C-alpha positions as CSV (number, residue, x, y, z in Angstrom):
1,X,7.1,12.8,-24.1
2,X,10.4,11.5,-22.6
3,X,10.5,7.9,-22.4
4,X,12.9,6.4,-20.0
5,X,14.2,2.2,-19.8
6,X,15.7,0.7,-17.0
7,X,18.4,-1.8,-18.3
8,X,17.8,-5.5,-16.9
9,X,15.0,-4.1,-14.9
10,X,12.5,-6.6,-16.7
11,X,9.2,-4.5,-14.4
12,X,10.7,-5.7,-10.9
13,X,10.3,-1.5,-10.1
14,X,6.2,-1.2,-11.8
15,X,5.8,-4.3,-10.0
16,X,7.2,-3.5,-6.5
17,X,5.7,0.1,-7.1
18,X,2.5,-1.5,-8.1
19,X,2.1,-3.6,-5.0
20,X,2.9,-0.4,-2.5
21,X,0.2,1.2,-3.9
22,X,-2.6,-1.5,-3.7
23,X,-1.3,-2.0,-0.2
24,X,-1.8,1.2,0.3
25,X,-5.6,1.4,-1.4
26,X,-6.4,-1.2,0.7
27,X,-5.4,0.3,3.5
28,X,-7.2,3.7,3.0
29,X,-10.2,1.6,2.3
30,X,-10.4,-0.6,5.5
31,X,-9.3,2.4,7.5
32,X,-12.5,4.8,6.2
33,X,-14.5,1.6,7.0
34,X,-13.9,1.5,10.1
35,X,-13.8,5.3,10.8
36,X,-17.4,5.2,9.5
37,X,-18.1,2.5,11.8
38,X,-16.8,4.5,14.5
39,X,-14.4,1.2,15.4
40,X,-11.1,2.6,18.0
41,X,-9.4,-0.2,17.1
42,X,-8.3,1.1,13.8
43,X,-5.7,3.3,15.6
44,X,-4.4,0.0,17.4
45,X,-3.9,-1.6,13.7
46,X,0.1,-1.2,12.3
47,X,-1.0,-2.6,9.1
48,X,-3.4,0.6,8.3
49,X,-1.1,2.7,10.1
50,X,1.6,2.1,8.1
51,X,1.0,-0.2,5.5
52,X,4.2,-0.2,3.3
53,X,6.0,-1.1,6.2
54,X,3.5,-4.7,6.8
55,X,5.8,-8.2,6.5
56,X,4.2,-9.7,3.7
57,X,5.9,-13.3,4.4
């Protein structure tokens, strides 16, 4: 097994990757729900189409 350690990262990269994965998972789940309901607005919601580019502030 290969081990790696990032200098001075203190988990920031892991936190950012986890947040991105969570945003993508929420988007996929909501998109599937809207697809089951045949909601055409799902194609107009930018946060569902591009969840990693959505503003978080």
